[in-house]
C-alpha positions, 0 to 999 in steps of 0.5 A, a space after each residue: 456500506 462498501 466493503 474494503 478488504 485488507 490483507 492481514 499481518 502477523 507477529 510472533 507472540 511467544 511462539 504463537 502466530 498472531 494475525 491483526 490489522 492495525 486499528 488506525 486502518 480500521 479507524 480510517 476506513 470507518 471514518 470514510 464509511 467503509 466496512 473492513 473485511 480481514 483477508 487471510 491465507 489460513 481462510 480457506 474461503 478467502 478467494 470466495 471472500 474477495 468477490 464481496 469486496 468493492 475495494 482493497 487496501 494493502 497496508 503497511 508491514 514487514 519487508 517483501 521477500 526480494 525473490 519476487 524481484 529476482 534478488 537475494 536477501 543479502 540480510 538487509 530485507 527484515 522479517 520476511 513472512 511468506 504468508 503475508 507476501 502471498 496474501 498481498 500478491 493475491 490481492 494485487 492480482 485480483 484487483 488488476 484482473 477485476 479492476 477493483 479499486 486498490 490503495 497500497 500504503 508503505 509496504 503496500 505500494 512496494 507490493 503493488 510495484 513488485 507484483 506488477 514487475 517492479 523491484 525494490 531497493 532492500 535498504 535505502 540507508 540513512 540518507 533518506 531522512 525519516 522525519 515524522 511530519 516534514 518530509 518534503 515530497 514533490 507531486 506531479 499532476 495526475 488523475 486521481 490525487 489533487 495535491 499541492 505541488 510540494 507537500 510534507 508527510 511522514 516517513 517510516 520505511 527502510 525500502 523503496 521502489 527501485 525499478 517502476 513496474 511498467 504499468 505504473 507512473 510516478 506521481 510524487 518523489 522526495 526531494 532526494 528522488 525516492 518514489 513516494 506515490 504511483 498510480 496505475 496507467 489505466 486501473 483504479 489502483 494507486 499507493 503512497 509510500 508514507 502513512 496517511 492513516 496516522 495523520 487523519 486530519 491532514 489535507 493530504 490524507 483527506 485527498 487520498 481517502 476521498 479519491 479512494 471512496 470515489 473509485 470505490 463508488 464508481 466500481 458498481 456504476 
């Protein structure tokens, strides 16, 4: 069984910091015969654990600190967490250096873009419609994800890619121009702005996780 590293998320429970990964991500991994390995900066052996990972998924979560893309926090970035930012950065760096498959989901696509040299809109405003299942996205031909030309996905984000990292290419956009999916130009790294794990039976979700499954299987071949 292939091992997939997932950076943890944190929340404050009565003054105590709790670490977690949403069950929906674990369910998705189980469905595609992956074994999850939770990654945290609190674990002094984390860097040693990375070498056991056949792939990584950076999940959704709170906002990235805009200092990473040379902007000040104008008050629009919410619930910034330096430890979560750090573990995501380490994950992106490791995947890039070692050419390990990496899938970014929601915040995950933003982390990939930022830590490869891109930037974000700190808030995309109300003009970008947040619709549960009818968020129209136009896709472009690419080597990983064989979507239909237009697909409907969910949308929960208030930040989005602004400047695209030089190593990435856009493979999907919302009809308002918001970047919704990217791939690395050379490496097995890609991300989507929506949450495929919340719609496990959709054709788009199956395409995403099967593509990731193929990339992970190729890692040691």
